[in-house]
C-alpha positions as CSV (number, residue, x, y, z in Angstrom):
1,X,-24.8,16.7,8.8
2,X,-21.9,14.7,10.3
3,X,-23.7,11.4,9.8
4,X,-24.5,10.7,6.2
5,X,-26.2,7.3,6.8
6,X,-29.3,7.0,4.6
7,X,-28.4,10.0,2.5
8,X,-27.9,10.2,-1.3
9,X,-24.7,11.8,-2.3
10,X,-23.5,12.8,-5.8
11,X,-20.0,13.7,-6.8
12,X,-19.2,15.5,-10.1
13,X,-16.0,14.5,-11.7
14,X,-16.1,11.4,-9.5
15,X,-13.7,9.4,-11.6
16,X,-10.7,11.7,-10.9
17,X,-8.0,11.2,-8.3
18,X,-10.1,12.9,-5.6
19,X,-13.3,11.3,-6.6
20,X,-12.1,7.7,-6.5
21,X,-10.6,8.1,-3.1
22,X,-13.6,10.1,-1.8
23,X,-16.0,7.4,-3.0
24,X,-14.1,4.7,-1.1
25,X,-13.9,6.8,2.0
26,X,-17.7,7.6,2.0
27,X,-18.6,3.9,1.4
28,X,-16.4,2.7,4.2
29,X,-17.5,5.3,6.7
30,X,-21.3,5.6,6.0
31,X,-24.2,3.5,5.0
32,X,-25.4,5.7,2.1
33,X,-28.7,5.2,0.5
34,X,-27.0,6.0,-2.8
35,X,-23.7,7.4,-4.1
36,X,-23.8,8.7,-7.6
37,X,-20.6,9.1,-9.6
38,X,-21.3,11.8,-12.3
39,X,-18.7,12.2,-15.0
40,X,-18.4,12.3,-18.8
41,X,-15.7,9.6,-19.4
42,X,-17.3,6.2,-19.9
43,X,-14.0,4.3,-19.9
44,X,-13.0,5.7,-16.5
45,X,-16.5,4.9,-15.2
46,X,-16.1,1.3,-16.4
47,X,-12.7,1.0,-14.8
48,X,-14.1,2.4,-11.6
49,X,-17.0,0.0,-11.7
50,X,-14.5,-2.8,-11.6
51,X,-13.1,-1.3,-8.4
52,X,-16.5,-1.0,-6.8
53,X,-18.6,-4.0,-8.1
54,X,-22.3,-3.9,-7.6
55,X,-22.2,-7.2,-5.7
56,X,-20.3,-5.5,-2.9
57,X,-21.1,-1.8,-3.3
58,X,-24.8,-1.8,-4.1
59,X,-25.2,1.9,-3.2
60,X,-22.9,3.1,-6.1
61,X,-24.5,4.4,-9.3
62,X,-22.6,5.6,-12.4
63,X,-24.2,8.4,-14.3
64,X,-22.7,9.6,-17.6
65,X,-23.0,13.4,-18.0
66,X,-21.2,16.7,-18.2
67,X,-21.6,19.7,-15.9
68,X,-22.0,21.7,-19.1
69,X,-25.3,20.0,-19.8
70,X,-27.8,21.6,-17.4
71,X,-30.7,19.2,-18.3
72,X,-28.6,16.1,-17.8
73,X,-27.3,17.5,-14.5
74,X,-30.7,18.3,-13.2
75,X,-31.9,14.8,-14.0
76,X,-28.9,13.3,-12.1
77,X,-29.7,15.5,-9.0
78,X,-33.2,14.3,-8.4
79,X,-33.6,13.1,-4.8
80,X,-30.0,13.9,-4.0
81,X,-29.2,15.3,-0.5
82,X,-25.6,16.3,-0.9
83,X,-23.4,17.3,-3.9
84,X,-19.6,17.4,-3.9
85,X,-18.6,19.4,-7.0
86,X,-15.1,18.2,-8.0
87,X,-15.4,18.4,-11.8
88,X,-13.1,20.9,-13.4
89,X,-10.5,21.5,-16.2
90,X,-7.4,21.9,-14.0
91,X,-4.3,21.9,-16.2
92,X,-2.9,25.5,-16.4
93,X,-1.2,25.3,-19.8
94,X,-4.1,23.5,-21.4
95,X,-6.5,26.1,-20.0
96,X,-4.3,28.9,-21.4
97,X,-4.5,27.3,-24.9
98,X,-8.2,26.4,-24.7
99,X,-9.6,29.3,-22.7
100,X,-13.3,29.0,-23.5
101,X,-13.4,25.3,-22.9
102,X,-12.1,26.0,-19.4
103,X,-14.7,28.7,-18.9
104,X,-17.5,26.4,-20.2
105,X,-16.6,23.7,-17.6
106,X,-15.4,25.7,-14.6
107,X,-17.7,28.7,-14.8
108,X,-20.8,27.7,-16.8
109,X,-20.6,24.3,-15.2
110,X,-20.6,25.9,-11.7
111,X,-23.7,27.9,-12.6
112,X,-25.4,24.7,-13.9
113,X,-24.7,22.9,-10.6
114,X,-26.1,25.8,-8.6
115,X,-29.3,25.9,-10.7
116,X,-29.8,22.1,-10.7
117,X,-29.2,21.9,-6.9
118,X,-31.8,24.7,-6.3
119,X,-34.3,23.1,-8.7
120,X,-34.0,19.7,-7.1
121,X,-33.9,20.8,-3.5
122,X,-30.4,19.5,-2.7
123,X,-29.6,20.2,1.0
124,X,-25.9,20.8,0.8
125,X,-23.4,21.6,-1.9
126,X,-19.6,21.7,-1.4
127,X,-17.5,23.0,-4.3
128,X,-13.8,22.2,-4.4
129,X,-11.5,25.2,-5.2
130,X,-7.8,25.8,-5.4
131,X,-5.1,28.2,-4.2
132,X,-4.8,29.4,-7.8
133,X,-8.2,31.1,-7.4
134,X,-6.6,33.7,-5.2
135,X,-5.2,36.7,-7.0
136,X,-5.2,34.6,-10.2
137,X,-2.5,35.0,-12.9
138,X,-3.8,32.3,-15.2
139,X,-7.1,31.4,-16.7
140,X,-7.6,28.3,-14.6
141,X,-7.3,30.3,-11.4
142,X,-9.6,33.0,-12.8
143,X,-12.2,30.5,-13.8
144,X,-12.1,28.9,-10.3
145,X,-12.4,32.4,-8.7
146,X,-15.5,33.0,-10.7
147,X,-16.8,29.5,-9.7
148,X,-16.2,30.3,-6.0
149,X,-18.1,33.5,-6.4
150,X,-21.0,31.7,-8.1
151,X,-21.3,29.2,-5.3
152,X,-21.1,31.7,-2.5
153,X,-23.6,34.0,-4.1
154,X,-25.9,31.1,-4.7
155,X,-26.9,31.3,-1.0
156,X,-28.6,34.6,-1.9
157,X,-30.8,32.7,-4.4
158,X,-31.9,29.9,-2.1
159,X,-34.5,32.0,-0.2
160,X,-36.7,29.6,1.7
161,X,-35.2,26.6,-0.1
162,X,-33.1,24.3,2.1
163,X,-30.1,24.4,-0.2
164,X,-26.8,25.8,1.1
165,X,-23.5,26.2,-0.6
166,X,-19.9,26.4,0.6
167,X,-16.4,26.2,-0.9
168,X,-13.4,24.2,0.2
169,X,-10.0,25.7,-1.0
170,X,-6.7,23.9,-0.6
171,X,-3.3,23.5,-2.2
172,X,-1.5,21.0,-4.3
173,X,-2.4,17.4,-3.7
174,X,0.6,15.0,-3.2
175,X,0.6,12.3,-5.8
176,X,-2.6,13.3,-7.6
177,X,-2.9,12.7,-11.3
178,X,-1.0,15.4,-13.2
179,X,0.9,16.7,-10.2
180,X,4.6,17.1,-9.9
181,X,5.4,13.8,-8.1
182,X,4.1,11.5,-10.8
183,X,5.7,13.8,-13.4
184,X,9.1,13.4,-11.7
185,X,8.6,9.6,-11.4
186,X,7.8,9.4,-15.2
187,X,10.9,11.3,-16.1
188,X,13.1,9.1,-13.8
189,X,11.5,5.9,-15.2
190,X,12.5,7.1,-18.7
191,X,16.1,7.6,-17.7
192,X,16.2,11.3,-16.8
193,X,19.5,12.3,-15.0
194,X,18.2,15.7,-13.9
195,X,14.8,17.0,-12.8
196,X,13.4,20.3,-14.1
197,X,12.7,23.1,-11.6
198,X,11.0,26.3,-12.7
199,X,12.6,28.5,-10.1
200,X,14.7,27.6,-7.0
201,X,12.6,30.0,-4.9
202,X,9.2,28.4,-5.7
203,X,7.1,27.2,-2.8
204,X,3.7,25.4,-2.7
205,X,1.1,24.3,-0.1
206,X,0.8,20.5,0.1
207,X,-2.0,18.2,1.2
208,X,-2.6,14.5,0.8
209,X,-5.7,13.1,-0.9
210,X,-6.8,11.6,2.4
211,X,-6.3,14.8,4.3
212,X,-8.2,16.6,1.6
213,X,-11.1,14.2,1.8
214,X,-11.3,14.4,5.6
215,X,-11.2,18.2,5.3
216,X,-14.1,18.2,2.8
217,X,-16.1,15.9,5.0
218,X,-15.6,18.0,8.2
219,X,-16.4,21.2,6.3
220,X,-19.6,19.6,5.0
221,X,-20.5,18.8,8.6
222,X,-20.0,22.3,9.9
223,X,-21.1,24.5,7.0
224,X,-23.9,27.0,7.5
225,X,-23.8,28.4,3.9
226,X,-21.5,30.9,2.3
227,X,-18.2,29.9,3.8
228,X,-14.8,29.3,2.1
229,X,-13.0,26.8,4.2
230,X,-9.2,26.8,4.1
231,X,-7.1,24.1,5.9
232,X,-3.9,24.8,7.8
233,X,-1.4,22.8,5.8
234,X,2.4,22.9,5.3
235,X,4.5,24.4,2.6
236,X,7.6,23.1,0.9
237,X,10.1,24.4,-1.7
238,X,10.0,22.5,-5.0
239,X,13.8,22.0,-4.8
240,X,13.4,20.2,-1.4
241,X,10.6,18.1,-2.8
242,X,12.7,17.0,-5.7
243,X,15.5,15.9,-3.4
244,X,13.1,13.8,-1.3
245,X,11.7,12.1,-4.4
246,X,15.1,11.5,-6.0
247,X,17.9,11.9,-3.5
248,X,21.2,12.9,-5.1
249,X,19.7,13.6,-8.5
250,X,20.5,17.1,-9.7
251,X,18.0,19.7,-10.9
252,X,18.1,22.2,-13.7
253,X,16.2,25.4,-14.1
254,X,13.6,25.7,-16.9
255,X,12.0,29.1,-16.0
256,X,8.6,30.0,-14.7
257,X,5.9,29.1,-17.2
258,X,3.3,31.6,-18.4
259,X,0.5,31.9,-15.8
260,X,2.6,30.3,-13.0
261,X,3.3,31.9,-9.6
262,X,6.5,31.7,-7.5
263,X,4.3,31.3,-4.3
264,X,0.7,30.5,-3.7
265,X,-1.8,32.5,-1.6
266,X,-4.9,31.1,-0.1
267,X,-6.1,34.1,1.9
268,X,-5.3,37.7,1.0
269,X,-5.0,40.7,3.3
270,X,-8.4,41.9,2.0
271,X,-10.1,38.6,2.7
272,X,-8.5,38.6,6.2
273,X,-11.1,41.2,7.3
274,X,-13.8,38.5,7.1
275,X,-11.7,35.5,8.1
276,X,-11.9,33.6,11.4
277,X,-9.6,30.9,12.6
278,X,-10.1,27.5,14.3
279,X,-7.3,25.1,15.4
280,X,-7.2,23.3,12.0
281,X,-8.6,25.8,9.5
282,X,-9.4,29.3,8.4
283,X,-13.0,30.3,7.4
284,X,-13.7,33.2,5.1
285,X,-17.2,34.2,6.1
286,X,-19.9,35.2,3.6
287,X,-19.8,38.8,2.5
288,X,-17.8,39.9,5.5
289,X,-20.6,39.1,7.9
290,X,-20.1,39.0,11.6
291,X,-19.2,35.7,13.1
292,X,-22.3,33.4,13.3
293,X,-23.1,31.9,16.7
294,X,-22.1,28.5,15.3
295,X,-18.5,29.7,15.0
296,X,-18.4,31.1,18.5
297,X,-15.0,29.5,19.2
298,X,-13.5,30.9,16.0
299,X,-11.1,33.8,16.4
300,X,-10.8,36.7,13.9
301,X,-7.4,36.7,12.2
302,X,-5.1,39.7,12.7
303,X,-5.4,42.9,10.5
304,X,-3.3,42.4,7.4
305,X,-3.1,38.7,7.8
306,X,-2.0,36.8,4.6
307,X,-1.9,33.0,4.2
308,X,0.8,32.3,1.6
309,X,3.1,29.4,0.9
310,X,6.3,31.4,1.3
311,X,5.4,33.0,4.7
312,X,3.7,29.9,6.1
313,X,4.6,29.0,9.7
314,X,4.3,25.3,8.9
315,X,7.0,23.7,6.7
316,X,7.4,20.1,5.4
317,X,10.8,18.7,6.0
318,X,12.1,15.5,4.4
319,X,11.0,13.2,7.3
320,X,7.4,14.5,7.3
321,X,7.2,14.3,3.5
322,X,8.4,10.7,3.5
323,X,5.9,9.8,6.1
324,X,3.1,11.2,3.9
325,X,4.4,9.6,0.8
326,X,5.2,6.1,2.0
327,X,1.6,4.8,2.2
328,X,1.1,5.5,-1.5
329,X,4.6,4.3,-2.5
330,X,5.6,7.4,-4.3
331,X,9.2,7.7,-3.2
332,X,11.6,7.1,-6.0
333,X,15.1,5.9,-5.2
334,X,18.1,6.8,-7.3
335,X,18.9,4.1,-9.9
336,X,21.8,1.8,-9.2
């Protein structure tokens, strides 16, 4: 399904950072029959409608709804070919303080998407996940792990139905709403003379919005059902990131927050037994099955393989990070 011309696509959480960029990408690349933005915030939908006016983007539809509402979701998925599930409660501290709200959206919402997709005969569903779903230490990560399991297991429920489900798991998105770069920029704009760092050893995986979108689209094209797709992306220390964003501005330690890891893991040693590798990605196969013929060129990873941000072989240096940030004008220069 590399060519989406003539297809109807729905994206949950479509007014978020990923959704807005994904919608533009899909409209520019394909001649979709319809592209449905499904989300619960009418103000964000109105703002997005100004960005994609009907006079120019006549394939776009805005559908108010919440993934917690199974009936509304099923109504939205009528005659839909493809679903990209991006809706989630994502902020770690907020999820810790409001645990069941996180579960209602991230877990129960995932089950509602599965049931609605099966009932409506959707062909393909790709759910977005996070590195925090691996060996989770916070509720957000645990809820996304449960969500991943729900989507992968949904392939057992499809039977003779055409619906297939897969998961895309990647790391922190550079410049996305709520991420560390806009946070640093806000602090500096308000006159901060030092940037807070939780721990000098902390590392993270990094990916740009555009890279994430391209990876989702390519995974959609190759999915057979039941895969977890993981991109090969670089790591960087938080201290190095801060120095690129604000050269010469000092940092101060504030300590690791509850539910926060020093390093992120996207594939564990246990998952490695069912993981294969392509040039640009890893694929965790469904239930440890043998490699399907479709993935004939994929190579099993080594026994005991672990894909973690601190032991990654690919690291972002200042030059590479600046090259990624310049198109979105995120670099902050030191005042004066």
